[in-house]
C-alpha positions in Angstrom: 0.1 0.1 0.0 1.2 3.5 -0.7 0.1 6.8 0.1 0.6 10.1 -1.6 1.4 12.9 0.7 0.5 16.6 -0.2 1.7 19.6 1.5 -1.2 21.7 2.7 0.5 24.7 0.5 -0.5 22.8 -2.6 -4.1 23.7 -1.9 -4.0 27.3 -1.3 -5.9 29.9 -3.4 -3.7 32.2 -5.6 -3.8 35.6 -3.9 -4.6 37.1 -7.2 -7.4 34.9 -8.0 -10.7 36.4 -8.6 -12.7 33.5 -7.9 -14.8 33.7 -4.8 -14.5 31.2 -1.9 -17.6 30.2 0.2 -17.5 30.7 3.9 -17.3 27.0 4.8 -14.4 26.2 2.6 -12.5 29.5 3.9 -13.1 28.2 7.5 -11.7 24.6 6.5 -8.8 26.2 4.7 -8.2 28.6 8.0 -8.2 25.5 10.3 -5.5 23.9 8.2 -3.5 27.0 7.8 -3.6 27.6 11.6 -2.2 24.0 12.2 0.6 24.8 9.9 1.5 28.1 11.6 1.3 26.6 14.9 4.1 24.0 13.6 6.5 26.8 12.6 5.4 29.5 15.0 7.5 32.6 14.9 9.0 31.9 11.4 8.5 33.8 8.2 6.5 30.9 6.8 4.0 31.3 9.9 3.7 35.1 9.4 2.9 34.5 5.6 0.5 31.6 6.3 -1.2 34.0 8.8 -1.6 36.5 6.1 -3.0 34.2 3.6 -5.3 33.0 6.2 -6.6 36.5 7.2 -7.2 37.3 3.4 -9.0 34.1 2.6 -11.4 34.4 5.6 -11.8 38.3 4.9 -12.7 37.4 1.1 -15.3 34.7 2.1 -16.7 36.7 4.7 -17.3 39.9 2.4 -18.7 37.6 -0.2 -21.2 36.0 2.2 -22.1 39.4 3.5 -22.8 41.0 -0.1 -24.8 37.7 -0.8 -26.9 38.1 2.2 -27.5 41.7 1.5 -28.5 40.7 -2.2 -31.0 38.0 -1.1 -33.1 40.5 0.9 
């Protein structure tokens, strides 16, 4: 039996991507990012992941708020 191991970084959204991410997916990605941040706390990688996590959650939350406003 063999397994293929993927780095969580392989699945991050491109910062320049215009596509929307739903709130549930953003939270899932953020949880994974936070686990990675804890593993390398205090490093440049951790700082970078925290910024990516914040950006992903901000975009998803903004999209959710806009969708809620439009549905009213």
